[in-house]
PyMOL Python script that loads the backbone (N, CA, C, O; Angstrom):
from pymol import cmd

cmd.read_pdbstr("""\
ATOM      1  N   MET A   1       0.947  -1.072  -0.030  1.00  0.00           N
ATOM      2  CA  MET A   1      -0.163  -0.077  -0.183  1.00  0.00           C
ATOM      3  C   MET A   1       0.661   1.360   0.029  1.00  0.00           C
ATOM      4  O   MET A   1       0.230   2.457  -0.326  1.00  0.00           O
ATOM      5  N   ILE A   2       2.097   1.087   0.766  1.00  0.00           N
ATOM      6  CA  ILE A   2       2.954   2.326   0.843  1.00  0.00           C
ATOM      7  C   ILE A   2       3.483   2.390  -0.475  1.00  0.00           C
ATOM      8  O   ILE A   2       3.575   3.489  -1.024  1.00  0.00           O
ATOM      9  N   ALA A   3       3.807   1.454  -0.993  1.00  0.00           N
ATOM     10  CA  ALA A   3       4.766   1.575  -2.289  1.00  0.00           C
ATOM     11  C   ALA A   3       3.891   2.159  -3.293  1.00  0.00           C
ATOM     12  O   ALA A   3       4.355   3.022  -4.038  1.00  0.00           O
ATOM     13  N   SER A   4       2.400   1.704  -3.425  1.00  0.00           N
ATOM     14  CA  SER A   4       1.730   2.640  -4.290  1.00  0.00           C
ATOM     15  C   SER A   4       1.521   4.032  -4.204  1.00  0.00           C
ATOM     16  O   SER A   4       1.472   4.825  -5.144  1.00  0.00           O
ATOM     17  N   VAL A   5       1.360   4.343  -2.577  1.00  0.00           N
ATOM     18  CA  VAL A   5       1.380   5.826  -2.614  1.00  0.00           C
ATOM     19  C   VAL A   5       2.651   6.535  -3.454  1.00  0.00           C
ATOM     20  O   VAL A   5       2.619   7.224  -4.474  1.00  0.00           O
ATOM     21  N   PHE A   6       3.731   6.116  -2.666  1.00  0.00           N
ATOM     22  CA  PHE A   6       4.969   6.844  -3.462  1.00  0.00           C
ATOM     23  C   PHE A   6       4.891   6.539  -4.852  1.00  0.00           C
ATOM     24  O   PHE A   6       5.666   7.253  -5.489  1.00  0.00           O
ATOM     25  N   LEU A   7       4.225   5.723  -5.577  1.00  0.00           N
ATOM     26  CA  LEU A   7       4.383   5.294  -7.189  1.00  0.00           C
ATOM     27  C   LEU A   7       3.682   6.288  -7.654  1.00  0.00           C
ATOM     28  O   LEU A   7       4.107   6.867  -8.654  1.00  0.00           O
ATOM     29  N   MET A   8       2.230   6.790  -6.929  1.00  0.00           N
ATOM     30  CA  MET A   8       1.484   7.820  -7.451  1.00  0.00           C
ATOM     31  C   MET A   8       2.087   8.942  -7.283  1.00  0.00           C
ATOM     32  O   MET A   8       2.098   9.590  -8.330  1.00  0.00           O
ATOM     33  N   GLN A   9       2.711   9.571  -6.221  1.00  0.00           N
ATOM     34  CA  GLN A   9       3.484  10.947  -5.941  1.00  0.00           C
ATOM     35  C   GLN A   9       4.076  10.817  -7.593  1.00  0.00           C
ATOM     36  O   GLN A   9       3.674  11.509  -8.529  1.00  0.00           O
ATOM     37  N   LEU A  10       4.966   9.912  -7.658  1.00  0.00           N
ATOM     38  CA  LEU A  10       6.086   9.873  -8.951  1.00  0.00           C
ATOM     39  C   LEU A  10       5.224  10.121 -10.347  1.00  0.00           C
ATOM     40  O   LEU A  10       5.546  10.919 -11.228  1.00  0.00           O
ATOM     41  N   LEU A  11       4.053   9.256 -10.352  1.00  0.00           N
ATOM     42  CA  LEU A  11       3.302   9.367 -12.058  1.00  0.00           C
ATOM     43  C   LEU A  11       2.961  10.754 -11.761  1.00  0.00           C
ATOM     44  O   LEU A  11       3.371  11.526 -12.628  1.00  0.00           O
ATOM     45  N   GLY A  12       2.210  11.407 -10.608  1.00  0.00           N
ATOM     46  CA  GLY A  12       1.517  12.791 -10.389  1.00  0.00           C
ATOM     47  C   GLY A  12       2.564  13.983 -11.086  1.00  0.00           C
ATOM     48  O   GLY A  12       2.242  14.754 -11.990  1.00  0.00           O
ATOM     49  N   GLN A  13       3.765  13.916 -10.474  1.00  0.00           N
ATOM     50  CA  GLN A  13       5.021  14.857 -10.962  1.00  0.00           C
ATOM     51  C   GLN A  13       5.367  14.421 -12.307  1.00  0.00           C
ATOM     52  O   GLN A  13       5.650  15.374 -13.033  1.00  0.00           O
ATOM     53  N   LEU A  14       5.424  13.436 -12.792  1.00  0.00           N
ATOM     54  CA  LEU A  14       5.604  12.997 -14.303  1.00  0.00           C
ATOM     55  C   LEU A  14       4.393  13.910 -15.098  1.00  0.00           C
ATOM     56  O   LEU A  14       4.650  14.746 -15.964  1.00  0.00           O
ATOM     57  N   THR A  15       3.293  13.637 -14.714  1.00  0.00           N
ATOM     58  CA  THR A  15       1.949  14.108 -15.299  1.00  0.00           C
ATOM     59  C   THR A  15       1.921  15.481 -15.504  1.00  0.00           C
ATOM     60  O   THR A  15       1.565  16.159 -16.468  1.00  0.00           O
ATOM     61  N   ALA A  16       2.440  15.803 -14.233  1.00  0.00           N
ATOM     62  CA  ALA A  16       2.300  17.296 -14.322  1.00  0.00           C
ATOM     63  C   ALA A  16       3.302  18.119 -15.290  1.00  0.00           C
ATOM     64  O   ALA A  16       3.093  19.086 -16.022  1.00  0.00           O
ATOM     65  N   SER A  17       4.752  17.189 -14.954  1.00  0.00           N
ATOM     66  CA  SER A  17       5.909  17.970 -15.991  1.00  0.00           C
ATOM     67  C   SER A  17       5.555  17.759 -17.316  1.00  0.00           C
ATOM     68  O   SER A  17       5.765  18.664 -18.124  1.00  0.00           O
ATOM     69  N   THR A  18       5.012  16.625 -17.704  1.00  0.00           N
ATOM     70  CA  THR A  18       4.374  16.762 -19.364  1.00  0.00           C
ATOM     71  C   THR A  18       3.291  17.651 -19.634  1.00  0.00           C
ATOM     72  O   THR A  18       3.378  18.357 -20.639  1.00  0.00           O
ATOM     73  N   ILE A  19       2.271  17.733 -18.891  1.00  0.00           N
ATOM     74  CA  ILE A  19       1.315  19.216 -19.014  1.00  0.00           C
ATOM     75  C   ILE A  19       1.831  20.345 -19.301  1.00  0.00           C
ATOM     76  O   ILE A  19       1.622  20.946 -20.355  1.00  0.00           O
ATOM     77  N   ALA A  20       2.590  20.750 -18.333  1.00  0.00           N
ATOM     78  CA  ALA A  20       3.063  21.768 -18.334  1.00  0.00           C
ATOM     79  C   ALA A  20       4.259  22.022 -19.726  1.00  0.00           C
ATOM     80  O   ALA A  20       4.322  23.135 -20.247  1.00  0.00           O
ATOM     81  N   CYS A  21       5.004  21.058 -20.136  1.00  0.00           N
ATOM     82  CA  CYS A  21       5.746  21.163 -21.446  1.00  0.00           C
ATOM     83  C   CYS A  21       5.034  21.139 -22.516  1.00  0.00           C
ATOM     84  O   CYS A  21       5.300  21.803 -23.518  1.00  0.00           O
ATOM     85  N   GLY A  22       4.042  20.352 -22.395  1.00  0.00           N
ATOM     86  CA  GLY A  22       2.935  20.399 -23.665  1.00  0.00           C
ATOM     87  C   GLY A  22       2.250  21.987 -23.319  1.00  0.00           C
ATOM     88  O   GLY A  22       2.550  22.477 -24.408  1.00  0.00           O
ATOM     89  N   VAL A  23       1.788  22.743 -22.834  1.00  0.00           N
ATOM     90  CA  VAL A  23       1.248  24.086 -22.620  1.00  0.00           C
ATOM     91  C   VAL A  23       2.306  24.560 -22.931  1.00  0.00           C
ATOM     92  O   VAL A  23       1.962  25.358 -23.803  1.00  0.00           O
ATOM     93  N   ALA A  24       3.668  24.662 -22.812  1.00  0.00           N
ATOM     94  CA  ALA A  24       4.480  25.639 -23.216  1.00  0.00           C
ATOM     95  C   ALA A  24       5.191  25.451 -24.664  1.00  0.00           C
ATOM     96  O   ALA A  24       5.894  26.314 -25.189  1.00  0.00           O
ATOM     97  N   THR A  25       4.883  24.143 -25.239  1.00  0.00           N
ATOM     98  CA  THR A  25       5.293  23.782 -26.582  1.00  0.00           C
ATOM     99  C   THR A  25       3.917  24.345 -27.383  1.00  0.00           C
ATOM    100  O   THR A  25       4.039  24.909 -28.470  1.00  0.00           O
ATOM    101  N   TYR A  26       2.556  24.138 -26.735  1.00  0.00           N
ATOM    102  CA  TYR A  26       1.568  25.012 -27.588  1.00  0.00           C
ATOM    103  C   TYR A  26       1.679  26.377 -28.068  1.00  0.00           C
ATOM    104  O   TYR A  26       1.537  26.764 -29.228  1.00  0.00           O
ATOM    105  N   PHE A  27       2.033  27.267 -26.718  1.00  0.00           N
ATOM    106  CA  PHE A  27       1.894  28.460 -26.879  1.00  0.00           C
ATOM    107  C   PHE A  27       3.580  28.510 -27.502  1.00  0.00           C
ATOM    108  O   PHE A  27       3.480  29.510 -28.212  1.00  0.00           O
ATOM    109  N   ASP A  28       4.550  28.199 -27.606  1.00  0.00           N
ATOM    110  CA  ASP A  28       5.158  28.565 -28.343  1.00  0.00           C
ATOM    111  C   ASP A  28       5.324  28.173 -30.053  1.00  0.00           C
ATOM    112  O   ASP A  28       6.189  28.637 -30.796  1.00  0.00           O
ATOM    113  N   ILE A  29       4.466  27.395 -30.352  1.00  0.00           N
ATOM    114  CA  ILE A  29       4.299  26.917 -31.668  1.00  0.00           C
ATOM    115  C   ILE A  29       3.100  27.667 -31.802  1.00  0.00           C
ATOM    116  O   ILE A  29       3.354  28.466 -32.703  1.00  0.00           O
ATOM    117  N   TYR A  30       2.189  27.818 -31.497  1.00  0.00           N
ATOM    118  CA  TYR A  30       0.835  28.544 -32.078  1.00  0.00           C
ATOM    119  C   TYR A  30       0.637  29.920 -31.791  1.00  0.00           C
ATOM    120  O   TYR A  30       0.018  30.659 -32.557  1.00  0.00           O
ATOM    121  N   GLU A  31       1.185  30.329 -30.619  1.00  0.00           N
ATOM    122  CA  GLU A  31       1.031  31.545 -30.253  1.00  0.00           C
ATOM    123  C   GLU A  31       2.321  32.556 -30.297  1.00  0.00           C
ATOM    124  O   GLU A  31       2.267  33.673 -29.783  1.00  0.00           O
ATOM    125  N   GLY A  32       3.461  32.066 -30.949  1.00  0.00           N
ATOM    126  CA  GLY A  32       4.363  32.620 -30.671  1.00  0.00           C
ATOM    127  C   GLY A  32       5.352  33.112 -29.629  1.00  0.00           C
ATOM    128  O   GLY A  32       6.247  33.954 -29.692  1.00  0.00           O
ATOM    129  N   LEU A  33       4.959  32.406 -28.748  1.00  0.00           N
ATOM    130  CA  LEU A  33       5.959  32.857 -27.461  1.00  0.00           C
ATOM    131  C   LEU A  33       7.186  31.973 -27.467  1.00  0.00           C
ATOM    132  O   LEU A  33       7.181  30.746 -27.369  1.00  0.00           O
ATOM    133  N   SER A  34       8.164  32.706 -27.586  1.00  0.00           N
ATOM    134  CA  SER A  34       9.594  31.825 -27.466  1.00  0.00           C
ATOM    135  C   SER A  34       9.997  32.890 -26.277  1.00  0.00           C
ATOM    136  O   SER A  34       9.409  33.908 -25.911  1.00  0.00           O
ATOM    137  N   PRO A  35      11.445  32.169 -25.718  1.00  0.00           N
ATOM    138  CA  PRO A  35      12.101  33.075 -24.807  1.00  0.00           C
ATOM    139  C   PRO A  35      12.653  34.071 -25.061  1.00  0.00           C
ATOM    140  O   PRO A  35      13.282  34.702 -24.212  1.00  0.00           O
ATOM    141  N   GLN A  36      12.542  34.426 -26.273  1.00  0.00           N
ATOM    142  CA  GLN A  36      13.374  35.975 -26.201  1.00  0.00           C
ATOM    143  C   GLN A  36      12.138  36.782 -25.906  1.00  0.00           C
ATOM    144  O   GLN A  36      12.350  37.984 -25.749  1.00  0.00           O
ATOM    145  N   ALA A  37      10.671  36.301 -25.780  1.00  0.00           N
ATOM    146  CA  ALA A  37       9.563  37.266 -25.719  1.00  0.00           C
ATOM    147  C   ALA A  37       9.555  37.488 -24.096  1.00  0.00           C
ATOM    148  O   ALA A  37       8.875  38.395 -23.616  1.00  0.00           O
ATOM    149  N   TYR A  38      10.138  36.842 -23.483  1.00  0.00           N
ATOM    150  CA  TYR A  38      10.237  37.535 -22.114  1.00  0.00           C
ATOM    151  C   TYR A  38      10.833  38.448 -21.595  1.00  0.00           C
ATOM    152  O   TYR A  38      10.619  38.804 -20.436  1.00  0.00           O
ATOM    153  N   THR A  39      11.897  39.114 -22.562  1.00  0.00           N
ATOM    154  CA  THR A  39      12.912  40.067 -22.331  1.00  0.00           C
ATOM    155  C   THR A  39      12.395  41.154 -22.702  1.00  0.00           C
ATOM    156  O   THR A  39      12.467  42.177 -22.021  1.00  0.00           O
ATOM    157  N   ARG A  40      11.622  41.062 -24.175  1.00  0.00           N
ATOM    158  CA  ARG A  40      11.029  42.076 -24.698  1.00  0.00           C
ATOM    159  C   ARG A  40       9.732  42.559 -24.288  1.00  0.00           C
ATOM    160  O   ARG A  40       8.876  41.781 -23.865  1.00  0.00           O
ATOM    161  N   LYS A  41       9.525  43.903 -24.398  1.00  0.00           N
ATOM    162  CA  LYS A  41       8.234  44.462 -24.145  1.00  0.00           C
ATOM    163  C   LYS A  41       7.196  44.240 -25.069  1.00  0.00           C
ATOM    164  O   LYS A  41       6.547  45.263 -25.286  1.00  0.00           O
ATOM    165  N   SER A  42       6.757  43.059 -25.800  1.00  0.00           N
ATOM    166  CA  SER A  42       6.117  42.720 -26.954  1.00  0.00           C
ATOM    167  C   SER A  42       4.863  42.267 -26.695  1.00  0.00           C
ATOM    168  O   SER A  42       4.428  41.481 -27.537  1.00  0.00           O
ATOM    169  N   GLY A  43       4.043  42.569 -25.642  1.00  0.00           N
ATOM    170  CA  GLY A  43       3.036  42.265 -25.260  1.00  0.00           C
ATOM    171  C   GLY A  43       2.862  40.513 -24.820  1.00  0.00           C
ATOM    172  O   GLY A  43       1.734  40.022 -24.791  1.00  0.00           O
ATOM    173  N   ALA A  44       4.051  39.708 -24.508  1.00  0.00           N
ATOM    174  CA  ALA A  44       4.251  38.247 -23.971  1.00  0.00           C
ATOM    175  C   ALA A  44       3.469  38.018 -22.805  1.00  0.00           C
ATOM    176  O   ALA A  44       3.036  36.911 -22.487  1.00  0.00           O
ATOM    177  N   GLY A  45       3.237  39.394 -21.979  1.00  0.00           N
ATOM    178  CA  GLY A  45       2.349  38.895 -20.625  1.00  0.00           C
ATOM    179  C   GLY A  45       1.160  38.461 -20.802  1.00  0.00           C
ATOM    180  O   GLY A  45       0.579  38.028 -19.806  1.00  0.00           O
ATOM    181  N   LYS A  46       0.446  38.452 -22.138  1.00  0.00           N
ATOM    182  CA  LYS A  46      -1.257  38.023 -22.121  1.00  0.00           C
ATOM    183  C   LYS A  46      -0.616  36.493 -22.311  1.00  0.00           C
ATOM    184  O   LYS A  46      -1.266  35.626 -21.728  1.00  0.00           O
ATOM    185  N   GLU A  47       0.442  36.078 -22.965  1.00  0.00           N
ATOM    186  CA  GLU A  47       0.360  34.675 -23.400  1.00  0.00           C
ATOM    187  C   GLU A  47       1.062  33.913 -21.787  1.00  0.00           C
ATOM    188  O   GLU A  47       0.672  32.775 -21.525  1.00  0.00           O
ATOM    189  N   VAL A  48       1.839  34.447 -21.021  1.00  0.00           N
ATOM    190  CA  VAL A  48       2.244  33.945 -20.218  1.00  0.00           C
ATOM    191  C   VAL A  48       1.288  33.945 -19.130  1.00  0.00           C
ATOM    192  O   VAL A  48       1.382  33.001 -18.346  1.00  0.00           O
ATOM    193  N   ASP A  49       0.483  34.719 -18.943  1.00  0.00           N
ATOM    194  CA  ASP A  49      -0.701  34.799 -18.147  1.00  0.00           C
ATOM    195  C   ASP A  49      -1.787  33.664 -18.427  1.00  0.00           C
ATOM    196  O   ASP A  49      -2.200  32.930 -17.530  1.00  0.00           O
ATOM    197  N   ARG A  50      -2.117  33.604 -19.456  1.00  0.00           N
ATOM    198  CA  ARG A  50      -2.919  32.473 -19.961  1.00  0.00           C
ATOM    199  C   ARG A  50      -2.202  30.786 -20.046  1.00  0.00           C
ATOM    200  O   ARG A  50      -2.797  29.753 -19.741  1.00  0.00           O
ATOM    201  N   ALA A  51      -0.970  30.885 -20.482  1.00  0.00           N
ATOM    202  CA  ALA A  51      -0.321  29.683 -20.270  1.00  0.00           C
ATOM    203  C   ALA A  51      -0.725  29.000 -18.869  1.00  0.00           C
ATOM    204  O   ALA A  51      -1.294  27.917 -18.735  1.00  0.00           O
ATOM    205  N   TRP A  52      -0.233  30.021 -17.691  1.00  0.00           N
ATOM    206  CA  TRP A  52      -0.139  29.407 -16.230  1.00  0.00           C
ATOM    207  C   TRP A  52      -1.777  28.827 -15.733  1.00  0.00           C
ATOM    208  O   TRP A  52      -2.115  27.735 -15.277  1.00  0.00           O
ATOM    209  N   ARG A  53      -2.475  29.905 -16.002  1.00  0.00           N
ATOM    210  CA  ARG A  53      -3.787  29.563 -15.771  1.00  0.00           C
ATOM    211  C   ARG A  53      -4.362  28.304 -16.464  1.00  0.00           C
ATOM    212  O   ARG A  53      -5.379  27.848 -15.941  1.00  0.00           O
ATOM    213  N   VAL A  54      -3.888  27.680 -17.535  1.00  0.00           N
ATOM    214  CA  VAL A  54      -4.163  26.523 -18.325  1.00  0.00           C
ATOM    215  C   VAL A  54      -3.598  25.560 -17.604  1.00  0.00           C
ATOM    216  O   VAL A  54      -4.255  24.520 -17.558  1.00  0.00           O
ATOM    217  N   VAL A  55      -2.339  25.575 -16.882  1.00  0.00           N
ATOM    218  CA  VAL A  55      -1.707  24.541 -16.181  1.00  0.00           C
ATOM    219  C   VAL A  55      -2.279  24.622 -14.986  1.00  0.00           C
ATOM    220  O   VAL A  55      -2.472  23.474 -14.587  1.00  0.00           O
ATOM    221  N   ILE A  56      -2.656  25.434 -14.192  1.00  0.00           N
ATOM    222  CA  ILE A  56      -3.304  25.396 -12.844  1.00  0.00           C
ATOM    223  C   ILE A  56      -4.799  24.861 -13.377  1.00  0.00           C
ATOM    224  O   ILE A  56      -5.115  23.814 -12.813  1.00  0.00           O
ATOM    225  N   ARG A  57      -5.434  25.175 -13.996  1.00  0.00           N
ATOM    226  CA  ARG A  57      -7.023  24.244 -14.289  1.00  0.00           C
ATOM    227  C   ARG A  57      -6.887  23.098 -14.549  1.00  0.00           C
ATOM    228  O   ARG A  57      -7.539  22.268 -13.916  1.00  0.00           O
ATOM    229  N   VAL A  58      -5.822  22.628 -15.756  1.00  0.00           N
ATOM    230  CA  VAL A  58      -5.582  21.217 -15.685  1.00  0.00           C
ATOM    231  C   VAL A  58      -5.281  20.391 -14.374  1.00  0.00           C
ATOM    232  O   VAL A  58      -5.750  19.274 -14.153  1.00  0.00           O
ATOM    233  N   GLY A  59      -4.376  21.137 -13.473  1.00  0.00           N
ATOM    234  CA  GLY A  59      -4.019  20.450 -12.342  1.00  0.00           C
ATOM    235  C   GLY A  59      -5.303  20.346 -11.528  1.00  0.00           C
ATOM    236  O   GLY A  59      -5.583  19.323 -10.904  1.00  0.00           O
ATOM    237  N   ALA A  60      -5.995  21.314 -11.546  1.00  0.00           N
ATOM    238  CA  ALA A  60      -7.515  21.225 -10.525  1.00  0.00           C
ATOM    239  C   ALA A  60      -8.082  20.496 -10.698  1.00  0.00           C
ATOM    240  O   ALA A  60      -8.522  19.843  -9.752  1.00  0.00           O
ATOM    241  N   ALA A  61      -8.426  20.159 -12.096  1.00  0.00           N
ATOM    242  CA  ALA A  61      -9.537  19.371 -12.221  1.00  0.00           C
ATOM    243  C   ALA A  61      -9.254  17.604 -11.683  1.00  0.00           C
ATOM    244  O   ALA A  61     -10.263  17.008 -11.307  1.00  0.00           O
ATOM    245  N   PRO A  62      -8.428  17.131 -11.671  1.00  0.00           N
ATOM    246  CA  PRO A  62      -8.441  15.620 -10.676  1.00  0.00           C
ATOM    247  C   PRO A  62      -8.570  16.114  -9.254  1.00  0.00           C
ATOM    248  O   PRO A  62      -9.664  15.695  -8.875  1.00  0.00           O
ATOM    249  N   ALA A  63      -8.116  16.658  -8.477  1.00  0.00           N
ATOM    250  CA  ALA A  63      -8.327  17.412  -7.500  1.00  0.00           C
ATOM    251  C   ALA A  63      -9.875  17.817  -6.776  1.00  0.00           C
ATOM    252  O   ALA A  63     -10.316  17.795  -5.627  1.00  0.00           O
ATOM    253  N   LEU A  64     -10.424  18.195  -8.142  1.00  0.00           N
ATOM    254  CA  LEU A  64     -11.963  18.380  -8.123  1.00  0.00           C
ATOM    255  C   LEU A  64     -12.990  17.390  -7.959  1.00  0.00           C
ATOM    256  O   LEU A  64     -13.993  17.502  -7.254  1.00  0.00           O
ATOM    257  N   LEU A  65     -12.659  16.428  -8.657  1.00  0.00           N
ATOM    258  CA  LEU A  65     -12.697  15.335  -9.265  1.00  0.00           C
ATOM    259  C   LEU A  65     -12.880  14.352  -8.050  1.00  0.00           C
ATOM    260  O   LEU A  65     -13.911  13.690  -7.932  1.00  0.00           O
ATOM    261  N   ALA A  66     -11.715  14.273  -7.042  1.00  0.00           N
ATOM    262  CA  ALA A  66     -11.522  13.564  -6.063  1.00  0.00           C
ATOM    263  C   ALA A  66     -12.567  13.816  -5.050  1.00  0.00           C
ATOM    264  O   ALA A  66     -13.254  12.977  -4.467  1.00  0.00           O
ATOM    265  N   ILE A  67     -12.582  15.261  -4.917  1.00  0.00           N
ATOM    266  CA  ILE A  67     -13.397  15.900  -3.960  1.00  0.00           C
ATOM    267  C   ILE A  67     -14.906  15.442  -4.199  1.00  0.00           C
ATOM    268  O   ILE A  67     -15.653  14.928  -3.366  1.00  0.00           O
ATOM    269  N   LEU A  68     -15.121  15.679  -5.233  1.00  0.00           N
ATOM    270  CA  LEU A  68     -16.623  14.950  -5.574  1.00  0.00           C
ATOM    271  C   LEU A  68     -16.708  13.612  -5.510  1.00  0.00           C
ATOM    272  O   LEU A  68     -17.871  13.250  -5.330  1.00  0.00           O
ATOM    273  N   LEU A  69     -15.895  12.697  -5.590  1.00  0.00           N
ATOM    274  CA  LEU A  69     -16.276  11.579  -5.769  1.00  0.00           C
ATOM    275  C   LEU A  69     -16.013  10.985  -4.200  1.00  0.00           C
ATOM    276  O   LEU A  69     -16.410   9.836  -4.006  1.00  0.00           O
ATOM    277  N   ARG A  70     -15.335  11.733  -3.012  1.00  0.00           N
ATOM    278  CA  ARG A  70     -15.489  11.411  -1.688  1.00  0.00           C
ATOM    279  C   ARG A  70     -16.613  11.299  -1.398  1.00  0.00           C
ATOM    280  O   ARG A  70     -16.762  10.410  -0.559  1.00  0.00           O
ATOM    281  N   PHE A  71     -17.736  11.899  -1.762  1.00  0.00           N
ATOM    282  CA  PHE A  71     -19.203  11.974  -1.234  1.00  0.00           C
ATOM    283  C   PHE A  71     -19.966  11.218  -1.752  1.00  0.00           C
ATOM    284  O   PHE A  71     -21.155  11.068  -1.471  1.00  0.00           O
ATOM    285  N   ALA A  72     -19.237  10.582  -2.695  1.00  0.00           N
ATOM    286  CA  ALA A  72     -19.887   8.952  -2.962  1.00  0.00           C
ATOM    287  C   ALA A  72     -19.682   7.840  -2.282  1.00  0.00           C
ATOM    288  O   ALA A  72     -20.507   6.926  -2.281  1.00  0.00           O
ATOM    289  N   ILE A  73     -18.338   7.792  -1.503  1.00  0.00           N
ATOM    290  CA  ILE A  73     -18.058   6.732  -0.607  1.00  0.00           C
ATOM    291  C   ILE A  73     -19.097   6.400   0.321  1.00  0.00           C
ATOM    292  O   ILE A  73     -19.656   7.241   1.025  1.00  0.00           O
ATOM    293  N   ARG A  74     -19.356   5.178   0.324  1.00  0.00           N
ATOM    294  CA  ARG A  74     -20.050   4.980   1.400  1.00  0.00           C
ATOM    295  C   ARG A  74     -19.716   4.369   2.747  1.00  0.00           C
ATOM    296  O   ARG A  74     -18.915   3.440   2.645  1.00  0.00           O
ATOM    297  N   GLU A  75     -19.970   4.542   3.537  1.00  0.00           N
ATOM    298  CA  GLU A  75     -19.136   4.157   5.232  1.00  0.00           C
ATOM    299  C   GLU A  75     -19.717   3.159   5.458  1.00  0.00           C
ATOM    300  O   GLU A  75     -20.948   3.151   5.443  1.00  0.00           O
ATOM    301  N   LEU A  76     -18.871   1.860   5.776  1.00  0.00           N
ATOM    302  CA  LEU A  76     -19.022   0.878   6.787  1.00  0.00           C
ATOM    303  C   LEU A  76     -19.390   0.814   8.093  1.00  0.00           C
ATOM    304  O   LEU A  76     -18.488   0.759   8.929  1.00  0.00           O
ATOM    305  N   VAL A  77     -20.974   0.809   8.587  1.00  0.00           N
ATOM    306  CA  VAL A  77     -21.006   0.663   9.868  1.00  0.00           C
ATOM    307  C   VAL A  77     -21.191  -0.656  10.070  1.00  0.00           C
ATOM    308  O   VAL A  77     -21.992  -1.340   9.433  1.00  0.00           O
ATOM    309  N   ARG A  78     -20.273  -1.158  11.186  1.00  0.00           N
ATOM    310  CA  ARG A  78     -20.492  -2.243  11.996  1.00  0.00           C
ATOM    311  C   ARG A  78     -21.579  -2.446  13.167  1.00  0.00           C
ATOM    312  O   ARG A  78     -21.623  -3.506  13.792  1.00  0.00           O
TER     313      ARG A  78
END
""", "prot")
cmd.dss("prot")
cmd.show_as("cartoon", "prot")
cmd.util.cbc("prot")
cmd.orient("prot")
């Protein structure tokens, strides 16, 4: 049981990193956001703001699902 908990932590961190890299790649390819855009005053703030909001929303979805599913768990009364 404890081994599965530690494995899920690793898989969660790997999934979060993969999603963050995917969002960064998307914004680089489709929105034209490059590392040079951070140093220029070219309005890259909007894209960066949208990118971190997407990552937070995707990360919050499983937590919200877990909270809602906890209400469906029945208690065992002996």
